[in-house]
C-alpha positions in Angstrom: 0.0 0.0 0.0 2.8 2.5 0.9 4.7 1.8 -2.3 1.6 2.4 -4.4 1.0 5.7 -2.6 4.7 6.7 -3.1 4.5 5.8 -6.8 1.3 7.8 -7.2 2.7 10.8 -5.4 5.9 10.8 -7.5 3.8 10.4 -10.7 1.6 13.4 -9.6 4.7 15.5 -8.9 6.2 14.6 -12.3 3.0 15.3 -14.1 2.6 18.6 -12.5 6.1 19.5 -13.4 5.6 18.6 -17.0 2.4 20.5 -17.2 4.0 23.6 -15.6 7.0 23.3 -17.9 4.6 24.0 -20.8 2.5 26.7 -19.2 5.0 28.5 -17.0 8.4 27.4 -18.1 11.4 26.0 -16.3 12.8 29.3 -15.0 9.5 30.8 -13.8 8.2 27.7 -12.0 9.1 27.0 -8.4 8.6 24.1 -6.0 5.4 25.8 -4.6 3.9 25.8 -8.1 4.7 22.1 -8.5 3.3 21.1 -5.1 0.2 23.2 -5.6 -0.5 21.6 -9.0 0.3 18.1 -7.7 -1.7 18.7 -4.6 1.0 17.6 -2.2 2.9 19.4 0.6 6.3 20.9 0.2 7.7 18.3 2.7 6.3 15.5 0.5 8.1 17.0 -2.5 11.4 17.2 -0.6 11.0 13.6 0.5 11.3 12.5 -3.1 13.4 15.3 -4.7 16.2 17.5 -3.5 15.0 20.4 -5.6 13.5 21.4 -9.0 16.7 20.5 -10.9 16.7 17.0 -9.4 13.1 16.6 -10.6 14.0 17.8 -14.0 16.9 15.4 -14.3 14.7 12.5 -13.2 12.0 13.4 -15.7 14.6 13.5 -18.4 16.2 10.3 -17.3 12.8 8.6 -17.3 12.2 9.7 -20.8 15.6 8.6 -22.1 15.4 5.2 -20.3 11.9 4.6 -21.9 13.2 5.5 -25.3 16.3 3.4 -24.9 14.2 0.4 -23.7 11.9 0.8 -26.7 14.8 1.0 -29.1 16.4 -2.1 -27.5 13.3 -4.1 -28.1 13.1 -2.9 -31.7 16.7 -3.6 -32.8 16.2 -7.3 -33.7 13.3 -6.4 -36.0 15.4 -3.5 -37.4 18.3 -5.8 -38.3 16.0 -8.4 -39.7 14.2 -5.9 -41.8 17.4 -4.5 -43.3 18.8 -8.0 -44.0 15.6 -9.6 -45.3 13.4 -7.0 -47.0 15.8 -5.9 -49.7 13.2 -4.0 -51.7 11.8 -2.2 -48.6 8.3 -2.1 -50.0 6.7 -1.8 -46.6 7.5 0.8 -43.9 10.0 -0.6 -41.4 8.0 -1.9 -38.4 10.8 -0.6 -36.1 10.5 2.9 -37.5 6.7 2.8 -36.8 7.4 1.6 -33.3 10.0 4.3 -32.7 7.4 6.9 -33.9 4.8 5.4 -31.6 7.3 5.6 -28.7 7.9 9.3 -29.4 4.2 9.9 -29.8 3.5 8.2 -26.4 6.0 10.6 -24.8 5.2 13.6 -27.0 4.1 15.9 -24.2 7.3 15.4 -22.2 9.5 15.7 -25.4 7.7 18.8 -26.5 7.9 20.5 -23.1 11.6 19.7 -22.7 12.4 21.0 -26.2 10.2 24.1 -25.9 11.7 27.6 -25.4 10.6 27.4 -21.8 12.0 23.8 -21.4 15.5 22.7 -20.5 18.0 24.5 -22.8 20.6 21.7 -22.2 18.4 18.7 -22.9 19.9 16.8 -25.9 22.4 19.5 -26.7 
């Protein structure tokens, strides 16, 4: 029960952060904004994250790990497609899956790459 509550709390904090990243921007948002949006106390925030930067890094790492995992699962299909479908008449399934993965994470990707997002992400 405690682990589920912790998971839900962390997810709420991350979701609030991502939402505020788009509406307020990284520089303008503060921990109070995040906790208000997530409907958690400041103490709860600091139980899980040292500060806003630590939260940003965790959100970015979550995204990169998800994309890495998705790509790892697709690689055998990618190699098979390149070796066996010499005419490439059909779209590569691994490309479609990669696009689906980016679409699944499009809100986070868009917020991080936005003008108000992290200027150092993927640079």
